[in-house]
C-alpha positions as CSV (number, residue, x, y, z in Angstrom):
1,G,-9.0,13.3,-16.1
2,D,-6.7,14.6,-18.7
3,V,-7.0,13.8,-22.4
4,Y,-4.0,12.5,-24.5
5,V,-3.9,12.9,-28.2
6,S,-1.5,11.3,-30.6
7,D,-0.5,14.0,-33.1
8,L,0.4,11.9,-36.1
9,G,1.7,14.7,-38.4
10,N,3.7,16.4,-35.7
11,H,5.1,13.1,-34.3
12,R,4.1,14.0,-30.7
13,I,1.7,13.4,-27.9
14,Q,-0.3,16.3,-26.6
15,K,-1.9,16.5,-23.2
16,F,-5.0,18.6,-22.5
17,S,-7.2,19.1,-19.3
18,S,-10.7,17.7,-19.4
19,A,-11.9,21.2,-20.3
20,G,-9.7,21.2,-23.3
21,E,-6.9,23.5,-22.0
22,F,-3.4,22.6,-23.3
23,I,-1.0,21.2,-20.6
24,S,2.0,19.8,-22.4
25,D,3.5,17.7,-25.2
26,W,6.3,15.5,-25.8
27,G,8.1,13.8,-28.7
28,T,9.4,14.8,-32.0
29,W,10.2,12.9,-35.2
30,G,13.0,10.3,-34.7
31,V,14.0,6.9,-33.6
32,D,15.4,7.5,-30.2
33,N,13.5,6.7,-27.0
34,G,10.5,9.1,-26.7
35,N,10.6,10.1,-30.3
36,F,8.0,9.0,-32.8
37,A,7.6,8.3,-36.4
38,Q,3.8,8.8,-36.8
39,P,2.3,7.8,-33.4
40,M,-1.0,6.2,-34.3
41,G,-2.8,4.7,-31.3
42,I,-2.8,5.7,-27.7
43,A,-4.0,3.8,-24.6
44,I,-4.0,4.5,-20.9
45,D,-4.1,1.7,-18.4
46,Q,-5.6,1.8,-14.9
47,S,-2.2,2.7,-13.3
48,Q,-2.1,5.8,-15.7
49,Y,0.7,4.5,-17.8
50,I,0.4,5.7,-21.4
51,Y,1.2,3.3,-24.3
52,V,1.8,4.6,-27.8
53,A,1.7,2.5,-31.1
54,D,4.7,4.1,-32.9
55,Y,3.6,3.3,-36.4
56,N,6.7,3.8,-38.6
57,N,9.2,2.8,-35.8
58,F,7.3,-0.6,-35.6
59,R,7.2,-0.5,-31.8
60,I,5.2,0.3,-28.6
61,Q,6.5,3.0,-26.2
62,K,5.4,3.3,-22.6
63,F,5.3,6.7,-20.7
64,N,4.2,8.1,-17.4
65,T,1.5,10.9,-17.3
66,E,4.3,13.6,-17.5
67,G,5.6,12.1,-20.8
68,Q,8.8,10.5,-19.3
69,F,9.8,7.5,-21.4
70,L,9.7,4.3,-19.4
71,T,10.2,1.4,-21.8
72,K,9.6,0.2,-25.3
73,W,9.2,-3.1,-27.2
74,G,9.0,-4.4,-30.8
75,S,10.9,-4.0,-34.1
76,T,10.0,-4.5,-37.7
77,G,9.0,-8.0,-38.8
78,S,6.3,-10.7,-38.4
79,G,7.5,-12.4,-35.2
80,N,5.5,-12.4,-31.9
81,D,7.4,-9.5,-30.6
82,Q,7.6,-7.6,-33.9
83,F,5.3,-5.3,-35.7
84,N,4.4,-4.3,-39.3
85,W,2.7,-1.0,-38.7
86,P,1.1,-1.1,-35.3
87,Q,-2.0,1.1,-35.3
88,G,-4.7,0.6,-32.6
89,I,-3.9,-0.1,-29.0
90,T,-5.8,-0.7,-25.8
91,T,-5.4,-2.1,-22.3
92,D,-7.6,-4.4,-20.2
93,N,-8.4,-4.0,-16.5
94,T,-5.4,-6.0,-15.5
95,G,-2.9,-4.0,-17.5
96,N,-2.3,-6.2,-20.5
97,V,-1.8,-4.3,-23.7
98,Y,-3.5,-5.3,-27.1
99,V,-2.1,-4.1,-30.3
100,A,-3.7,-4.1,-33.8
101,D,-0.8,-5.0,-35.9
102,H,-2.0,-3.8,-39.2
103,G,0.5,-5.2,-41.7
104,N,0.8,-8.6,-40.0
105,R,-3.1,-8.8,-39.9
106,C,-3.3,-9.8,-36.3
107,V,-4.0,-8.7,-32.6
108,K,-1.0,-9.1,-30.4
109,K,-1.4,-9.3,-26.6
110,F,1.5,-8.2,-24.2
111,S,2.0,-7.8,-20.4
112,P,2.3,-4.2,-19.2
113,D,6.2,-4.6,-19.5
114,G,6.1,-5.8,-23.2
115,Q,6.3,-9.6,-22.6
116,F,4.5,-11.4,-25.5
117,I,1.5,-13.4,-24.3
118,D,-0.7,-14.3,-27.3
119,R,-1.5,-13.5,-30.9
120,W,-5.0,-13.6,-32.7
121,Q,-4.7,-14.0,-36.5
122,G,-8.5,-13.6,-37.1
123,D,-8.8,-16.6,-39.5
124,D,-11.8,-17.9,-37.4
125,Y,-13.3,-14.5,-36.8
126,A,-13.4,-12.3,-39.9
127,G,-14.2,-14.8,-42.7
128,S,-11.8,-16.0,-45.4
129,G,-8.4,-14.6,-45.0
130,G,-8.8,-13.4,-41.5
131,F,-8.2,-9.8,-40.6
132,V,-7.7,-7.4,-43.4
133,C,-7.4,-3.8,-42.2
134,L,-6.9,-3.6,-38.4
135,Q,-7.2,0.0,-37.6
136,K,-8.5,0.5,-34.0
137,M,-8.6,-1.3,-30.6
138,D,-10.6,-0.5,-27.5
139,S,-11.9,-2.2,-24.3
140,D,-14.9,-1.7,-22.0
141,G,-13.3,-2.5,-18.7
142,K,-15.7,-5.5,-18.3
143,G,-13.6,-8.1,-20.1
144,S,-14.2,-7.3,-23.6
145,I,-11.7,-6.2,-26.3
146,Y,-12.9,-4.6,-29.5
147,A,-11.0,-4.6,-32.8
148,L,-12.1,-2.5,-35.9
149,D,-11.4,-4.2,-39.3
150,E,-12.1,-1.3,-41.5
151,C,-11.9,-3.1,-44.9
152,Q,-14.4,-5.7,-43.7
153,N,-16.6,-3.1,-42.2
154,A,-16.5,-5.1,-38.9
155,V,-16.2,-4.5,-35.2
156,L,-15.3,-7.7,-33.5
157,R,-15.7,-8.2,-29.7
158,F,-13.3,-10.7,-28.0
159,S,-12.8,-11.9,-24.5
160,T,-9.4,-11.2,-23.2
161,D,-8.2,-14.6,-24.2
162,G,-9.2,-14.2,-27.8
163,Q,-12.6,-15.9,-27.9
164,L,-14.9,-14.2,-30.4
165,L,-17.9,-12.9,-28.5
166,A,-19.7,-10.9,-31.3
167,K,-19.2,-9.6,-34.8
């Protein structure tokens, strides 16, 4: 299918065909729904919903494949439903959303509509002090979630309930 790119510097999402042909884009700098302040991570779930980690707006935004805004969640802070620079984002095969909350040094898990489910601090995974520089998230569609801690040069593989499977 189509390829979606988070265009950080231009505060937008771009959509291309699988052959690399430009199709459309959406977003501009701002705080309103559908606007961005440095969109970092982007993920697409099995229902073709698009989730964007809106880094400097401290939130996650959800869109359809045409770029129509659907919902958002988050604000600045350290609470379960707050972010301190969300970067990486991925989904699992049931639609749950995982966010690398860089500033809060944790992974947060949400339902597809943004309801908080769980938080992984990483204290038991990444050595003393837990996560340091969470950057990226990914999943393999088989029940594993991956988190990249750039400062510790580590890729961690978790189950969807936060159990460390490999480092």
